[in-house]
C-alpha positions, 0 to 999 in steps of 0.5 A: 199032754197039756189038755188044760192049755189046749182048752184055754187057747180054744176058749180064748180064740172063740171069744171073737165072733165066729163065722165069716164076713168079707172085709176090705183087704186093707182091713184084713191086713191090719187085723192080721198084723195086730193079731200076730203082734200078740205072739212072743218074739224071742229078743235074743234073735238079731233082725237086720233088713235085707234084700233078696232078688229085689224083694225086701227080706229080714235076716234073722241070726242067733246071738252067737256065730251062726252054724253053716246053712240058711233057712229060707222062710215064707210067712203065712197070711192066706197069700194076701196078708202078712210079712216077715214081721208077722211070722217073726216069732216062728222064724226067730224060734227056728233060728235060736233052736238050730243056730242057723240063720234065716232069711224071711222073704217079703213076697208080693201079695194078692190081690194086687199081685195074684198067682203066680207072683208069690211063687215067682218071688220065692223061686227068684229068692232061692235062685239068688241064694244059689248064686253063692250057696250050695243047695245042700245048705239051704232049707225051706220053711213056712207057715200056712200059705207060706208052708204051701209056698215051701212046697210049690216053690220046690215044684217050680224049682224042680220043673225049671231044672233048679237043684232041690234044697235040703229039706222042707218044714211046713207048719199047717200048710195050705196045699189045696185051692180046690178046697176038697179035703174031707176036713174042710167039712168035718172040722168046720166049727172045730177050727176056731180060725177058718171056714170053707167059705172064708178060705174061698174068699181069700183064695179067690183073691190069690187065684184071680180066675185061675183054675185051682186044679193044677199042681202049683195051686193044689199040690195035695191033689195034683202034684207029682213030688218025685225028686223032692227033698225030705219033708216035715209037715206039722198040723193040728187036728182042730184045722180045716186044713188038716187033710191038706197035710195028710194028702200031701204026705200020701203023695210024698210016700207014693213018690218015694220021698222021705216025709214026716206027718206030725199031727198034734191033737186038739190044737189050732192052725199054726199052734207053734206060735203059742210058745208062751201058753202051750207046751206043745208049741215049743215041743213042735218047734224043737222037732222042727229044729231037729229036722232042719239041723239033720238036713243041714248036718 
């Protein structure tokens, strides 16, 4: 356990002023892109612009002939920020560790396109892949809001009668717009990124007045996961979103779904991005890659 590395990352993240101050979404997007550009992206992964169901995407491939299968990746950013490029470090690492290609989708963002636009785009992308690909050779993966979309896209697919993918990997997923998890309070101040108030602000951009107490907005509270594929949830203990994963794992268990709840102590939101400074980041990505490879094996 790299206690010194964990403490150093926490100290680094707390150099920025803590607390919440609302900003225009354009400024939030620029700040998020600048922050994410600091995380390393493996140069070996090949990136090619693509289109999927009418939306921009990025095809990410290993340097050698890819293994069979496709990772459909959904980036994070509170449903209002980010792009495939801000999550490229995570996407490329999964591709290199598995040898499987990924398609990272540039879904529509709030507030210009609030709920359920992102889910509609992700489901349309999945349907497009299914036109010439068997569902058993597709897995979903995502981080933060994108981790939430990996779950809610499965919900939407199942309810529409679309076959399930082979598995889901979600890094620090956002799974509850009601914000009722215990760790929303107990991890306030421990989480160096988020507060309940701040998540309420970005959440409202996505909700646009919709009732959050429904499965597609709060699957950790309201979703029936019957028929879901195996799920891997990775989360840190220094997160207000910790209980989102804990409660979804319980719902998966109750629905008789294979689920792994993978909790790492003392690390922040989407800690897997810190591959250059945290041993546990690479180890978590190795576990995620093994899970995906087994699902597509």
